[in-house]
SEDOVEX-126990 format. One line per 2 residues: number of its first residue (from 0); their letters; for each residue x, y, z of C-alpha. Coordinates in steps of 0.05 Angstrom, whole numbers. Layout:
N
NUM> A> X/Y/Z; ...;
***
This chain:
250
0> MS> 3456/520/2414; 3525/513/2384;
2> LF> 3577/466/2413; 3614/526/2440;
4> ED> 3552/552/2476; 3541/483/2506;
6> LR> 3613/480/2530; 3610/550/2559;
8> TD> 3545/533/2595; 3574/470/2625;
10> AA> 3637/507/2646; 3601/569/2670;
12> PE> 3640/579/2735; 3707/572/2699;
14> WE> 3684/618/2643; 3660/671/2691;
16> AY> 3725/669/2730; 3764/678/2664;
18> TR> 3724/732/2630; 3709/771/2694;
20> HD> 3777/764/2725; 3806/822/2765;
22> FV> 3858/833/2711; 3802/843/2659;
24> QQ> 3761/888/2705; 3821/932/2722;
26> LG> 3842/935/2649; 3772/958/2629;
28> AG> 3771/1011/2683; 3840/1035/2664;
30> TL> 3866/1021/2734; 3908/960/2718;
32> PL> 3980/972/2741; 4023/986/2681;
34> EA> 4074/935/2706; 4021/881/2703;
36> FQ> 4001/899/2633; 4072/901/2609;
38> DY> 4088/833/2639; 4024/805/2608;
40> LV> 4042/832/2539; 4111/801/2539;
42> QD> 4083/734/2561; 4025/738/2513;
44> YL> 4073/749/2455; 4108/684/2474;
46> FL> 4040/652/2484; 4020/671/2413;
48> IQ> 4082/638/2384; 4059/573/2415;
50> FA> 3987/584/2392; 4013/595/2321;
52> RA> 4046/527/2328; 3980/498/2353;
54> NA> 3944/523/2291; 3998/496/2247;
56> LA> 3988/429/2283; 3913/435/2269;
58> AS> 3928/440/2195; 3972/378/2198;
60> RS> 3916/340/2235; 3865/360/2183;
62> RR> 3842/314/2127; 3799/364/2089;
64> LA> 3822/425/2050; 3768/468/2084;
66> DI> 3797/451/2152; 3868/465/2129;
68> RR> 3845/532/2101; 3811/548/2168;
70> SA> 3875/533/2206; 3915/576/2157;
72> DA> 3867/634/2167; 3872/627/2243;
74> LG> 3948/625/2238; 3947/689/2197;
76> AI> 3903/723/2249; 3951/704/2304;
78> LA> 4011/731/2265; 3973/796/2256;
80> ET> 3957/797/2331; 4031/793/2348;
82> EL> 4040/860/2313; 3996/893/2366;
84> HV> 4044/868/2419; 4105/891/2381;
86> RL> 4074/959/2372; 4055/968/2444;
88> TG> 4119/941/2474; 4158/983/2425;
90> QW> 4132/1044/2462; 4174/1021/2521;
92> GI> 4237/1008/2481; 4227/933/2475;
94> DR> 4241/906/2405; 4218/840/2374;
96> AT> 4285/806/2388; 4281/823/2461;
98> LE> 4210/798/2465; 4229/731/2434;
100> AA> 4289/724/2482; 4246/732/2544;
102> PE> 4234/667/2583; 4165/637/2587;
104> KL> 4135/637/2656; 4101/577/2687;
106> AT> 4029/595/2671; 4050/609/2599;
108> VA> 4083/542/2592; 4026/505/2627;
110> YT> 3972/534/2582; 4006/531/2515;
112> RY> 4035/461/2524; 3967/436/2547;
114> VL> 3936/461/2482; 3992/429/2441;
116> DS> 3986/364/2480; 3911/363/2466;
118> GH> 3927/363/2392; 3980/309/2398;
120> VG> 3942/259/2441; 3873/277/2415;
122> DL> 3846/295/2346; 3828/359/2310;
124> LD> 3765/369/2351; 3802/363/2417;
126> LT> 3853/414/2394; 3800/462/2368;
128> VA> 3763/459/2435; 3828/473/2472;
130> LA> 3840/534/2428; 3769/561/2437;
132> PC> 3774/597/2504; 3828/642/2475;
134> AV> 3798/650/2405; 3728/665/2430;
136> GY> 3740/691/2500; 3782/750/2479;
138> AE> 3728/772/2430; 3676/769/2486;
140> IG> 3721/808/2533; 3737/860/2480;
142> RD> 3663/868/2464; 3645/875/2538;
144> LA> 3700/926/2552; 3689/969/2490;
146> PR> 3636/1014/2523; 3689/1033/2574;
148> LD> 3725/1072/2519; 3666/1119/2507;
150> GR> 3688/1190/2523; 3757/1167/2545;
152> QD> 3807/1183/2492; 3861/1179/2545;
154> HP> 3844/1108/2567; 3912/1075/2577;
156> YR> 3890/1009/2547; 3849/1036/2489;
158> DW> 3891/1002/2435; 3885/933/2467;
160> IA> 3810/937/2479; 3797/965/2409;
162> EY> 3837/908/2378; 3795/853/2408;
164> AG> 3730/891/2402; 3743/905/2329;
166> MP> 3708/871/2272; 3767/828/2248;
168> FQ> 3775/794/2315; 3700/789/2326;
170> RA> 3693/756/2257; 3750/708/2273;
172> AR> 3714/687/2337; 3649/673/2300;
174> EA> 3688/632/2250; 3720/592/2307;
176> ID> 3651/577/2335; 3624/556/2267;
178> HL> 3685/511/2256; 3673/477/2322;
180> DT> 3602/461/2300; 3627/434/2233;
182> LA> 3675/387/2268; 3623/366/2319;
184> ER> 3574/345/2265; 3624/294/2241;
186> SL> 3644/258/2305; 3609/284/2368;
188> TE> 3578/232/2414; 3552/238/2485;
190> QR> 3614/205/2514; 3659/248/2470;
192> YE> 3623/311/2493; 3640/297/2566;
194> EL> 3713/290/2547; 3710/356/2510;
196> VT> 3679/391/2570; 3740/370/2610;
198> VF> 3787/398/2557; 3748/463/2553;
200> RT> 3745/472/2629; 3820/459/2636;
202> AT> 3839/508/2581; 3793/560/2611;
204> RL> 3824/552/2680; 3892/560/2649;
206> ET> 3870/625/2617; 3851/650/2686;
208> DF> 3919/630/2713; 3950/670/2656;
210> WQ> 3915/734/2679; 3933/720/2751;
212> QA> 4006/711/2733; 4009/783/2709;
214> LD> 3975/809/2772; 4022/769/2816;
216> HS> 4081/801/2780; 4057/871/2793;
218> SG> 4045/855/2867; 4114/825/2875;
220> GG> 4091/752/2875; 4119/734/2807;
222> GR> 4192/743/2820; 4239/791/2785;
224> PT> 4271/777/2717; 4345/792/2712;
226> GE> 4343/848/2661; 4307/915/2668;
228> QR> 4289/969/2621; 4252/1033/2638;
230> SP> 4218/1086/2596; 4177/1148/2609;
232> HG> 4116/1104/2601; 4135/1061/2662;
234> PI> 4179/1003/2681; 4185/938/2643;
236> EV> 4230/881/2660; 4252/830/2608;
238> TT> 4304/776/2616; 4352/775/2557;
240> QG> 4398/720/2581; 4421/666/2534;
242> RR> 4412/697/2466; 4464/647/2442;
244> GR> 4471/598/2499; 4397/588/2516;
246> RT> 4339/584/2468; 4269/601/2491;
248> GP> 4207/590/2451; 4200/541/2394;
***
């Protein structure tokens, strides 16, 4: 088995909770409240900014050109992924500037900063393991949900599912798994593996919290941002405070 498969096996309860979360199941069924999806997309856009930084950090922690190239490819894929978010939120009248001005919620901060911290206090392998639940998990979720689109041209979340089920993202996930194995061949020991399991479990739990954050918002548990915009497609609320006086994001 690959290192990723070993990690997923040893973190099976956490992985199941993440990839089979209620948010994911409702999204696949097309019953996810639009408000939850909208809140998720705004936060995920901010999340991807920090993950772009994490991949840039991976390049700086790399000693070999092949590893730097791998980080650059991953960074390019993330930048392309942000365009999906811009396109979808644009349907509700939310432009890129408004997305970037929205404040990060607690689960967004907790997850992204944990990944960045893994790269600062650990090495390239630690950082790559912390990135893996997102890089590989979304591909698995997209692949699992793709059959839900059959015969449903009106599925409300067709674009999102198709993006992560598509070949470019599936290929990127396989490359992430292969890169983990390459790094593991250089430095993995039994003691080191146990440390990596902890990193992987924590990152996976934080992914689960990220889904839950969006569900809590739609049920009224996530608080209300100060700005509100509405469209025929449904409500979306985005704080736009502090364009000049407060800087959010990197």
